[in-house]
N, C-alpha and C positions, 0 to 999 in steps of 0.2 A: 582478557589479558589484564594482569594486575598493574596498578599505577606504579610508575617508577618512584624510587625513593628520592627524597630531596637531597641535594648535594651535601647538606650539612647534617645528615641523619646520624653520623658518627658522634655528633656533639651531645646527643641526648642519652647519655650514659651516666652511670654512677661512679665513673672514674674519679679518683681523688685529685684534687688540685694540689700542685706542687709549687714551692717557692722556686725562684730562679736557681738558687744554690742547690736545692734538692734535684731539680731536673738536670742541672749541669753535672752533678756528681754521678747520676745514673748514666749519663752519656760519656763521662770521662773528659769533659772539656771545661775551660774556665767559665765561671758564671757570667762574667761580663759579656761573653759572646751571646748568651741568651738575652741578657739585658739589652744589648745593642740591637739584636734582631727584633725585640719587642718595641724598642723606641722607634724603629723605622717601619713598623707595621707588618713584619714578616710572620711574627708569632702572635696569635690572639691571646689576650690576657683578660683576667677577671679581677676586679677590685671590690672589696667589701667595705665596711665602715672605716677601716684604717686605710693608709695609703699603700700598703703592701700589695703587690701584684702577684697573681698566681697564674700558672699555665697548666695545661693538660699535656701529659707526656705523649699521648697519641697524636696530638696536634704537631708537636715537634718532629715526631717520627714521620708524619705525612710530608712535612716540609723537606725533611732530609731524604725522603724516598725509602725509608726503612720499613721492613715488615717484621712481625713477631718472629718469624723463622730466622731472620738475619741477626736478631739479638739473642737467639738461643731459646726460643719458646715463648709462649704467652705468659704474661705476668698477672 
């Protein structure tokens, strides 16, 4: 029997990181909603050398309970 995948196996992808504004535009919501969700820890973020934070769109979809089929196909 194969070992189960770790819970965060979806994080190990080459999916591009998006700014809060880019992710919000793809969802059709105000960017501050993503910003606020990140501030309270609902959305995991990544920060590099500058202070700008980035998110993975798939992480937001997981939180919202959306699947690729619900948004019109895989991206």
